[in-house]
C-alpha positions in Angstrom: -3.0 -5.4 16.7 -2.3 -9.4 16.0 -1.8 -10.1 11.9 -4.3 -12.7 11.7 -6.9 -10.0 13.0 -6.3 -7.4 10.7 -6.4 -9.7 7.8 -9.7 -10.7 8.7 -10.6 -7.1 9.1 -9.3 -6.2 5.6 -11.2 -9.7 4.0 -14.1 -8.8 5.8 -13.8 -5.8 3.7 -12.7 -8.1 0.3 -15.6 -10.1 1.3 -17.9 -7.3 1.4 -16.5 -6.0 -2.0 -17.2 -9.3 -3.5 -20.9 -9.3 -2.1 -21.8 -6.1 -3.1 -21.0 -6.4 -6.8 -23.0 -9.7 -6.4 -25.7 -7.8 -5.8 -25.6 -5.2 -7.8 -23.9 -6.6 -11.2 -26.9 -8.4 -12.1 -29.2 -5.4 -11.8 -26.9 -2.8 -13.4 -26.3 -5.4 -16.3 -29.6 -5.7 -17.2 -31.2 -2.2 -16.7 -28.0 -0.4 -18.3 -26.6 -1.0 -21.5 -23.4 -2.4 -22.5 -22.7 0.8 -24.4 -23.4 2.8 -21.0 -21.3 0.6 -18.8 -18.6 0.5 -21.1 -18.6 4.6 -21.4 -18.4 4.7 -17.6 -15.5 1.9 -17.3 -14.0 3.9 -20.3 -13.8 7.2 -18.8 -13.1 5.8 -15.2 -9.8 4.3 -17.3 -9.0 7.6 -18.4 -9.5 9.6 -15.3 -7.1 6.7 -13.1 -4.3 8.0 -14.9 -4.9 11.7 -13.1 -5.5 9.8 -10.0 -2.1 8.0 -9.9 -0.3 11.9 -10.9 -2.4 12.9 -7.6 -1.3 10.2 -5.2 2.4 9.9 -7.2 3.2 6.9 -5.0 2.6 8.6 -1.4 0.1 6.1 -0.2 2.2 3.1 -0.4 5.4 5.4 0.7 3.4 7.2 3.4 2.2 3.3 4.7 5.7 1.8 5.1 7.7 5.4 6.6 4.6 5.6 9.3 5.1 1.7 10.0 9.1 2.8 11.0 8.2 5.8 13.2 4.9 4.4 14.6 6.2 4.1 18.2 7.6 7.7 18.3 4.5 10.0 18.7 6.5 13.3 17.7 7.8 11.9 14.6 4.9 10.4 13.5 2.8 13.7 13.9 5.0 15.1 11.8 5.5 12.9 9.5 1.8 12.6 8.5 1.3 15.7 8.2 4.1 16.7 5.7 3.1 13.4 3.6 -0.2 14.9 3.3 0.8 18.1 2.5 3.0 16.3 0.0 -0.1 14.6 -1.7 -2.3 17.7 -1.6 0.1 19.4 -3.6 0.5 16.9 -6.2 -3.3 16.6 -6.2 -4.0 20.3 -6.9 -1.3 20.1 -9.9 -3.3 16.8 -11.5 -6.6 18.5 -10.9 -5.4 21.5 -13.0 -3.9 19.2 -15.6 -7.0 17.4 -15.8 -9.6 20.0 -16.0 -7.5 21.5 -19.2 -7.8 17.8 -20.8 -11.1 17.9 -20.5 -12.3 21.1 -21.8 -9.6 21.6 -24.4 -8.5 18.1 -25.6 -11.7 16.1 -25.0 -15.2 16.4 -27.4 -17.0 13.4 -26.0 -18.3 11.9 -22.3 -17.2 15.7 -20.8 -20.2 15.0 -18.4 -19.0 11.6 -17.7 -15.3 12.8 -17.2 -16.4 15.9 -14.7 -18.1 13.4 -12.5 -15.2 11.0 -12.7 -13.1 13.7 -11.6 -14.1 13.6 -7.9 -12.1 10.6 -8.2 -9.2 12.6 -7.9 -10.9 14.9 -5.0 -11.1 11.2 -3.2 -6.8 10.7 -3.9 -6.4 13.9 -2.0 -8.0 13.7 1.0 -7.5 10.3 1.3 -5.8 9.0 4.3 -5.9 5.2 4.6 -2.0 5.5 4.3 -1.9 6.6 8.0 -4.3 3.8 9.4 -2.3 1.5 7.6 1.0 2.6 8.9 -0.9 2.3 12.0 -2.1 -1.1 11.5 -5.7 0.1 12.2 -7.2 -1.8 9.8 -10.6 -1.5 11.5 -11.4 1.8 11.0 -10.3 1.0 7.0 -12.6 -1.8 7.1 -15.2 0.4 8.9 -14.4 3.3 5.8 -15.0 0.7 3.0 -18.6 -0.7 4.6 -20.0 2.7 4.9 -19.2 3.6 1.1 -19.8 0.0 -0.3 -23.8 -0.2 1.2 -24.7 3.2 0.6 -23.6 3.0 -3.1 -25.9 0.1 -2.9 -29.1 1.6 -1.4 -28.6 5.0 -3.6 -28.0 2.6 -6.9 -31.6 0.4 -6.2 -33.5 4.1 -5.7 -31.4 6.0 -8.4 -30.5 3.6 -11.2 -33.9 2.8 -13.1 -33.5 3.3 -17.0 -30.7 2.9 -19.6 -30.1 7.1 -19.8 -29.3 6.6 -15.7 -24.9 5.8 -16.1 -24.6 9.2 -15.6 -25.8 8.5 -11.8 -24.2 5.1 -11.7 -20.8 7.0 -12.2 -21.7 10.1 -9.7 -22.8 7.0 -6.9 -19.8 5.2 -6.9 -17.7 8.0 -6.5 -19.5 10.3 -3.8 -20.0 7.1 -1.5 -16.4 7.1 -1.8 -16.1 10.8 -0.7 -18.2 9.9 1.9 -16.1 7.0 3.7 -13.0 9.5 3.1 -14.9 12.3 5.2 -15.8 9.4 8.0 -12.0 8.8 7.7 -11.4 12.5 9.2 -13.9 12.9 11.5 -12.3 10.0 13.3 -8.7 11.3 13.0 -6.4 9.4 15.6 -5.7 12.0 18.7 -1.9 11.4 18.0 -2.2 13.3 14.8 -5.2 15.9 15.7 -2.3 18.6 16.4 -1.6 20.0 12.7 2.0 20.4 11.7 2.9 23.0 8.9 5.9 21.0 6.9 9.3 22.7 6.0 9.7 23.0 2.2 12.9 20.5 2.9 10.0 18.2 4.5 8.4 18.2 1.3 11.0 17.7 -1.2 12.1 14.8 0.9 8.5 13.2 0.7 8.1 13.7 -2.9 11.3 12.4 -3.6 10.9 9.1 -1.5 7.5 8.6 -3.3 8.7 9.1 -6.9 11.0 6.0 -6.3 7.5 4.4 -5.7 5.8 6.1 -8.2 7.8 4.6 -11.0 7.3 1.0 -10.6 3.4 2.0 -9.3 2.9 4.1 -12.5 3.9 1.2 -14.5 1.5 -0.8 -13.0 -1.5 1.3 -14.0 -0.2 1.1 -17.3 -1.2 -2.1 -17.6 -4.2 -2.1 -15.4 -6.2 1.0 -16.8 -4.7 1.1 -20.3 -6.1 -2.3 -21.2 -9.9 -0.5 -21.1 -8.1 2.5 -22.7 -7.0 0.5 -25.5 -9.8 -1.9 -26.2 -12.2 1.3 -26.2 -9.6 2.7 -28.8 -8.7 -0.5 -30.9 -12.1 -1.9 -30.6 -15.5 -0.2 -29.3 -17.4 0.3 -25.9 -19.3 -2.7 -25.6 -15.7 -4.7 -25.7 -14.6 -2.7 -22.4 -17.9 -3.4 -20.6 -17.3 -7.0 -21.1 -13.9 -7.2 -20.7 -14.0 -4.8 -17.4 -17.0 -7.3 -16.3 -14.3 -10.3 -16.6 -11.7 -7.8 -14.7 -14.3 -7.3 -12.2 -14.6 -10.8 -11.1 -11.1 -11.9 -11.2 -10.1 -9.5 -9.0 -12.6 -9.4 -6.6 -11.6 -13.1 -5.7 -8.2 -12.2 -6.0 -8.9 -9.5 -3.2 -9.9 -12.6 -0.7 -6.4 -13.9 -1.5 -4.3 -10.8 -1.8 -6.2 -9.4 1.3 -3.0 -10.4 3.3 -1.2 -8.0 1.6 -1.7 -4.6 2.7 -2.1 -6.4 6.3 2.1 -7.7 5.4 3.2 -4.0 4.5 3.5 -2.3 7.6 4.4 -5.3 9.5 7.1 -6.3 7.2 8.5 -2.4 7.1 8.6 -2.9 10.7 10.6 -6.4 11.0 13.0 -5.0 8.6 13.1 -2.0 10.9 14.1 -4.2 13.9 16.5 -6.1 12.2 14.0 -9.7 12.8 15.3 -11.7 9.4 14.2 -14.9 11.1 11.1 -14.0 11.5 10.4 -12.2 8.2 11.3 -15.6 6.5 8.8 -17.2 8.7 5.8 -15.0 7.8 7.0 -14.9 3.7 6.6 -19.0 3.9 3.7 -19.2 5.3 2.3 -16.4 3.2 3.7 -17.7 -0.1 2.4 -21.0 1.0 -1.2 -19.4 1.7 -1.6 -17.6 -1.6 -0.6 -20.7 -3.5 -2.4 -22.8 -2.2 -6.0 -20.7 -2.0 -5.1 -19.5 -5.6 -4.4 -22.8 -7.6 -8.2 -23.6 -5.9 -10.0 -20.9 -7.1 -8.4 -20.7 -10.4 -10.2 -24.7 -10.7 -13.5 -23.5 -9.6 -14.1 -20.4 -11.9 -12.9 -23.0 -14.6 -15.7 -25.1 -13.7 -18.7 -23.0 -12.4 -18.2 -19.8 -15.1 -20.7 -21.1 -18.0 -23.5 -21.6 -15.3 -22.7 -18.2 -13.6 -22.2 -15.9 -16.3 -25.8 -16.3 -18.2 -27.7 -16.4 -14.4 -25.6 -13.5 -13.0 -25.0 -11.2 -15.8 -27.7 -11.7 -18.5 -27.7 -12.8 -21.7 -26.1 -9.2 -23.0 -22.9 -9.9 -21.2 -22.6 -14.2 -22.5 -19.0 -13.2 -23.6 -18.2 -12.9 -20.1 -18.3 -16.3 -19.5 -14.7 -17.1 -21.8 -12.8 -14.2 -20.8 -13.0 -15.2 -17.3 -11.7 -18.9 -17.8 -9.0 -17.3 -19.5 -8.0 -14.7 -17.4 -8.1 -16.6 -14.5 -4.6 -17.7 -14.1 -3.7 -14.2 -13.0 -4.8 -14.8 -9.9 -2.1 -17.2 -8.9 0.4 -14.7 -11.2 -0.4 -11.8 -9.1 -0.6 -13.7 -5.7 3.0 -14.1 -6.0 3.8 -10.6 -7.4 2.3 -9.3 -4.8 4.4 -10.9 -2.4 7.4 -10.6 -3.9 6.8 -7.2 -5.0 4.7 -5.2 -2.1 5.5 -7.1 0.7 8.9 -7.7 0.1 10.3 -5.4 -2.4 8.6 -2.5 -1.0 9.6 -2.4 2.8 13.0 -3.6 2.0 13.4 -0.2 -0.4 14.5 -2.3 -3.2 12.4 -0.1 -5.6 14.5 -0.3 -8.3 13.9 -4.2 -8.8 10.2 -3.6 -8.4 10.4 -0.8 -11.2 12.3 -3.6 -13.0 9.8 -5.8 -13.3 6.3 -3.8 -13.6 8.3 -2.3 -16.5 8.5 -5.2 -18.2 4.9 -5.9 -18.0 3.8 -3.0 -19.1 5.5 -3.3 -22.3 4.5 -6.9 -22.7 0.9 -5.8 -22.1 1.0 -2.6 -24.7 2.6 -4.8 -27.3 0.2 -8.0 -26.8 -2.3 -5.2 -27.1 -1.7 -3.5 -30.0 -1.0 -6.9 -31.5 -4.1 -9.0 -30.5 -7.1 -6.3 -29.3 -7.5 -5.1 -33.1 -8.3 -9.1 -33.9 -9.6 -10.4 -30.7 -11.1 -7.3 -29.3 -11.6 -8.3 -25.5 -10.1 -11.7 -25.6 -6.7 -10.2 -26.6 -6.5 -7.7 -23.7 -7.4 -11.2 -21.8 -3.9 -12.8 -23.2 -2.3 -9.7 -22.9 -3.1 -9.3 -19.1 -2.4 -12.8 -18.5 0.8 -13.0 -20.2 2.1 -9.7 -19.0 1.3 -10.7 -15.5 3.3 -13.9 -16.0 6.2 -12.0 -16.8 6.1 -9.6 -13.8 6.1 -12.5 -11.9 8.9 -14.2 -13.8 11.1 -11.5 -13.2 11.0 -10.7 -10.1 11.4 -14.5 -9.2 14.9 -13.6 -10.6 15.8 -10.6 -9.3 14.7 -11.9 -5.8 16.8 -14.7 -5.7 19.3 -13.9 -4.1 17.3 -13.0 -1.1 14.9 -15.8 -0.2 15.9 -19.4 -0.4 13.4 -20.2 -3.4 13.7 -23.5 -3.2 12.3 -24.4 0.2 10.0 -21.7 -0.9 8.6 -23.6 -4.1 9.4 -27.1 -2.6 5.7 -28.3 -1.6 3.8 -26.0 -4.5 3.5 -29.3 -6.8 1.0 -30.6 -3.9 -0.9 -27.8 -4.8 -1.2 -28.1 -8.3 -1.4 -31.7 -8.3 -4.4 -31.1 -6.0 -6.5 -28.7 -8.1 -5.5 -30.9 -11.1 -7.3 -34.1 -9.4 -10.4 -31.6 -8.6 -10.4 -30.5 -11.6 -10.9 -34.0 -13.3 -13.2 -34.6 -10.7 -15.5 -31.9 -11.3 -15.6 -32.5 -14.9 -17.5 -35.2 -14.3 -20.5 -33.1 -12.2 -20.6 -30.5 -15.7 -22.4 -33.4 -17.5 -25.2 -33.9 -14.8 -28.5 -32.5 -15.8 -28.8 -30.3 -12.8 -30.2 -26.6 -12.5 -27.6 -24.0 -12.6 -27.6 -23.0 -9.0 -27.8 -26.5 -8.0 -25.0 -27.5 -10.6 -22.4 -25.0 -8.9 -23.7 -25.9 -5.5 -22.5 -29.1 -6.2 -19.6 -28.1 -8.0 -18.5 -26.1 -5.4 -19.0 -28.3 -2.1 -17.2 -30.9 -4.0 -14.3 -29.2 -4.9 -13.6 -28.0 -1.5 -14.1 -31.7 -0.2 -11.4 -33.0 -2.9 -9.1 -30.2 -2.7 -8.8 -30.8 0.8 -8.2 -34.5 1.1 -6.1 -34.8 -1.5 -3.8 -31.8 0.1 -4.6 -33.8 3.1 -3.3 -37.2 1.6 -0.1 -34.9 0.6 0.3 -34.0 4.0 0.5 -30.2 2.5 1.6 -27.9 5.6 -0.6 -25.3 5.0 -3.6 -27.5 4.7 -3.1 -28.9 8.2 -2.4 -25.3 9.1 -5.4 -24.2 8.0 -7.9 -27.2 8.9 -6.3 -26.4 12.9 -7.1 -22.7 12.3 -11.0 -23.4 11.1 -11.1 -25.7 14.2 -10.3 -23.9 16.8 -12.2 -21.2 15.1 -15.2 -23.7 15.1 -14.7 -24.5 18.8 -14.3 -20.8 20.1 -17.7 -20.2 18.2 -19.7 -23.4 20.2 -18.1 -22.4 23.1 -19.7 -19.0 23.5 -23.0 -20.5 22.2 -23.2 -22.6 25.1 
């Protein structure tokens, strides 16, 4: 299946992940108190450590390994089942460890922790790595849509008062469970027959996954650790503010990085076949796309958040507007590190490079959190996250410089930054207009798109011309179908 089609499927799921919170978040922030939302976010951040222990890097490892053998049915079948049983083993150990933590070491939020424990079960039965390895993003998208929209319906029906934050947590985990069960009900015929793995196969796959687990664990540290440290060093209301700012930025970031899961199996396949020039071409296109789109999104966030946050989150979460603006640079840094790390280092089996980069980020983030959160609370965590993501990207660029022509890769980046600066200056004049919040935001987004695209056109940006051409072809095809 083509890259473009798979990207559309993955982008569709990403857009759904973007739209659903736009529907539910205003409801949640008005029905639930910051303390309730913060408690759910805090316990979820703790459970994520056990989820990560359960998966042990198996999902990313499985995607890569299955992509290598997807043309060999017997090898594919055997590899899928041995990788799945490997993850089942690690998940069982993780779940037992979690129960010990809850009943013997935890004195608060026990009920919430038990509800959140379903995340570990979800991780155990999740077989997304199979469909990713086969480049079947259609089923992954359908699974995600089923989980997302069933969750919306249940949320509006069941969550009605501040004390219902337990139901809010339960809905989040059970809808994902339904999606995972649906994936098993649609298992491809090629792997229907169960293959019992040998001890040697389990050992080999766990060893391979462990090499990916180390860098992924470091990533998890500064993704989940932020909320944990804000909760410990500040309070649960600050966790809620930080969590909401992260949600907005990460949801939008998903539109840019939706190309990542699509490219990992494709890059693995190209590397396995020795197609070096084709690999370089893909890298150049992806880099230009993420830089172009990230720059524009950062500008829009800087301009629109002061009107968007009061309208969207309500008056209890006004602090979120500044947090979103300050954290927005991670959109560019993560887009680049997603390309260099996940889309290149993983398929090329350069896990040590990935480990070094994300470990540097994790150490930086932990140190900055200790220094800044006690004084600046959620804002301190935001500053630490931005610095950490920059460090990760910088280290990856240094490590990968001999494998890529970085001069060629970065040569047109100035065009996007200049276009972004001109767009920002133009939109700053609009923010002074006395308009309603919704009207002002609509004008800012539309005018921003026009100005950014026009400046890119004047600067003769290749990716701008490529995207305009694709948009024109899509529009022409739609018109012809309508006729």
